[in-house]
C-alpha positions in Angstrom: 10.9 128.0 42.8 8.0 126.0 41.5 5.3 125.4 44.1 5.1 121.7 43.1 8.8 121.4 43.9 8.3 123.0 47.3 5.3 120.7 48.1 7.6 117.7 47.4 10.3 118.9 49.8 10.8 117.3 53.1 9.0 119.3 55.8 12.3 119.3 57.6 13.7 121.4 54.7 10.9 123.9 55.2 11.8 124.0 58.9 15.5 124.5 58.0 14.6 127.6 56.1 12.0 128.7 58.6 14.5 128.6 61.4 16.7 131.1 59.7 13.8 133.3 58.6 12.4 133.5 62.1 15.8 134.2 63.6 16.3 137.1 61.2 12.8 138.4 61.9 13.4 138.4 65.7 16.8 139.9 65.5 15.5 142.7 63.2 12.6 143.3 65.6 14.9 143.6 68.6 17.3 146.0 66.9 14.4 148.2 65.8 12.7 148.2 69.2 15.6 148.2 71.7 18.9 149.8 72.2 20.7 146.7 73.5 24.3 145.7 72.8 24.9 142.5 70.8 25.3 140.2 73.7 22.1 141.4 75.3 20.3 141.2 71.9 21.4 137.6 71.7 20.1 136.8 75.2 16.8 138.5 74.4 16.5 136.7 71.0 16.9 133.3 72.7 13.6 134.0 74.6 11.8 134.0 71.2 13.7 131.3 69.2 14.2 128.6 71.8 12.1 125.4 71.2 9.8 126.0 74.1 9.0 129.5 73.0 8.3 128.4 69.5 6.2 125.5 70.6 4.1 127.8 72.9 3.7 130.3 70.1 2.4 127.7 67.7 -0.1 126.5 70.2 -1.3 130.1 70.8 -1.7 131.0 67.1 -2.9 127.6 65.9 -6.6 128.5 65.8 -5.8 131.4 63.6 -4.2 129.3 60.9 -5.9 128.2 57.7 -6.6 124.5 57.0 -3.6 124.4 54.6 -1.3 126.0 57.3 -2.5 123.4 59.8 -1.7 120.7 57.3 1.8 122.1 56.9 2.2 122.1 60.7 0.9 118.6 61.0 3.2 117.3 58.2 6.2 118.9 59.7 5.4 117.8 63.3 4.9 114.2 62.2 8.1 114.0 60.1 10.6 111.7 61.7 13.5 113.8 62.9 16.6 112.0 64.1 18.0 115.1 65.7 18.1 115.1 69.5 17.4 118.5 71.1 19.8 119.7 73.7 17.5 122.0 75.7 14.0 120.9 74.9 11.8 117.8 75.5 10.9 115.8 72.4 7.3 117.1 72.2 8.3 120.7 72.5 11.0 120.1 69.8 8.4 118.6 67.5 6.1 121.6 67.8 9.0 124.0 67.5 10.0 122.2 64.3 6.4 122.4 63.1 6.4 126.2 63.7 9.6 126.6 61.7 8.2 124.4 59.0 5.2 126.7 58.6 7.4 129.8 58.5 9.7 128.1 55.9 6.8 127.0 53.8 5.2 130.4 53.7 8.6 132.0 52.8 9.4 129.5 50.1 6.0 129.8 48.5 6.3 133.6 48.6 3.2 134.1 50.7 4.9 137.3 52.1 1.7 139.0 53.4 0.6 135.9 55.3 4.1 135.3 56.6 4.2 138.9 57.9 0.8 138.4 59.6 1.9 135.2 61.3 5.3 136.7 62.4 3.4 139.7 63.8 1.1 137.3 65.7 4.2 135.7 67.3 5.2 139.1 68.8 1.7 139.6 70.2 1.9 136.4 72.2 
């Protein structure tokens, strides 16, 4: 996909993609590092992918982001989202969406090495 087309996408589209990329990354990490059954894997994965965890992760890695990545986070965080989170307060949800937007943007722009670095940072937190 052309970078100009990706740049013109709604940041919520980046977040939509980032949500699934992060979920697959966490699930893969868990099956590689544990010997849990599917239900326990699901419970463990929730600890990483819930809005509060994503918001906290973003805050912890924020200083390690480039200026462009911070811009992506800002744009996604500030995009008006009409979705109401079930299990997170609105501020947490905005930061979680911003985190997913960053992951989605890096994935869509094929910045695989940087995406891996950031995903690895999330596990160190």
